[in-house]
Each structure stands twice: as C-alpha cells, then as structure tokens.
C-alpha positions, -999 to +999 in steps of 0.1 A: +440+402-359+463+416-392+498+416-362+489+397-339+473+360-332+452+361-302+437+330-292+395+334-291+394+317-259+413+346-249+401+364-217+401+400-230+389+418-193+423+397-184+443+412-217+437+441-205+448+436-170+479+422-181+485+450-208+479+476-177+502+457-152+531+456-178+524+481-205+501+505-213+467+519-190+440+502-203+404+524-196+378+499-203+365+467-228+344+468-248+330+437-267+316+460-302+288+435-311+273+449-275+265+476-299+243+459-322+224+442-287+184+429-305+199+439-347+198+413-371+195+413-407+159+411-424+148+398-462+117+422-472+095+396-482+064+423-492+054+456-491+024+474-486+007+509-486-004+519-449-036+530-446-032+564-424+000+579-442+017+583-479+045+586-467+048+554-447+045+516-459+042+483-444+072+457-452+066+420-438+095+410-432+118+377-425+137+379-397+148+343-395+131+311-379+103+317-402+094+346-387+078+380-403+071+407-387+057+440-401+078+463-390+062+502-405+085+524-427+100+546-446+093+547-490+130+544-502+125+497-498+125+476-527+107+436-519+138+414-517+161+439-498+185+428-467+185+452-438+190+464-407+162+455-383+161+463-347+141+444-329+124+451-293+152+457-270+176+477-294+191+504-291+189+530-319+192+567-325+164+585-344+177+598-374+213+596-362+205+627-338+194+626-305+196+605-273+192+566-275+164+546-278+149+516-269+128+502-297+093+490-287+068+474-301+040+500-308+018+514-334+026+540-363-004+563-371-029+527-361-010+499-373+016+481-357+052+482-361+077+451-344+106+471-349+129+495-367+144+490-407+172+514-402+198+537-419+233+535-410+236+565-391+203+555-365+232+522-354+260+540-353+273+530-383+273+560-405+314+559-405+308+529-424+279+530-446+273+571-456+241+572-471+236+595-499+201+610-491+189+619-457+170+582-436+181+564-464+178+530-452+211+509-444+212+482-473+223+455-469+218+432-498+251+429-508+260+406-477+245+366-484+233+363-446+202+345-442+177+363-421+177+361-382+214+367-386+225+388-358+240+421-375+278+416-355+278+382-377+272+395-408+291+427-404+317+408-389+319+436-361+324+404-336+356+425-318+365+436-290+381+480-286+403+481-262+407+516-250+446+532-238+462+553-222+495+561-247+505+587-216+520+559-194+538+549-235+553+588-243+557+596-207+577+567-199+617+571-201+636+556-227+665+527-216+697+525-230+705+491-241+741+484-229+768+452-232+793+446-213+830+440-225 
C-alpha cells in the first residue's frame, strides 16, 4: 500500500497468478484476517471473583450487539478495558505455545465461560504487542473501536500476504539494454 496503488476489488489469486507467470513465483496467498476469525474486541463491563479459584475472575464482557458474555480469566484486568476476545470457533495457542486449539464454550472450575480473553502471544500478535509480564492480557484500550469490532478491522489487519520465492528473481540472467544507431 505504501508503494503501489492496488485496487480494493482486485482478485489477489489472479494477481498471484499473473506475478507467477510474468515475474516471480508466488508460492502462497494468505488473507491475514483469516488468522483472526471469531475474534473481536470486547469491553469488560464488570469483574467478579471466581467462586472456586483465587487466581481467576468472572468477567462480564460486551462483545457487541449488546451481548454481555461471562468469560473466566486471570486477574490482570480492569473494568472498562478493551480486550481481544476469542469466541467459540477461534484458533489460539495456550500461553503462545504448543499446538493450536479451537476455543469452545466451556466450564472453568465450575463456571461457564463463553470464550477466552487473550494475551498477544496466544493469537500470534506477540511481535506487535510484546508483553511486559507473563500471561499479560492484550490491552486494546488505545483503539477507539466499539465492542464487537472484528480484531482484524480494529488492528487494520485486513491485508493479503503473498509468499514469493525469490529464487526465480536471483537466478535470472540479466539482460543487456542496447540501442541501435
């Protein structure tokens, strides 16, 4: 976007094909927003102690459209905080490690939890939002977006990544330009 004006309605798969046929081999096309399916910005409306765990809280979270959901989470949260919420169907990595898992409605120590309030490492954003402490929840309060905004929209991550094999560029012979008199 900084160097080339690509029309919004351009078919990225067609662009990848055209680049492969004309210049470089495009190995993959990834729609970055797909990484954040079922993830929204939530606003913490209230925080209650968990009845069965000292280090857990039950958060009342607005996830948009007036929906307030109970989500069990850790203790480093504040009322009014904007957070990344992985709703059922989202794919995350627990504490940023191990194999990806799908979020489902569940019970944590006997309390129903709709989804998961996430740390940046759990949703692949650790490089953009490095945590200052372990298991630190991603604070999105600086982003002035309403509850329920998709995470990709809130963070302007609606982009397309083209994975290019540059071997075809570096191994090409360099042509000579000449002019006939």
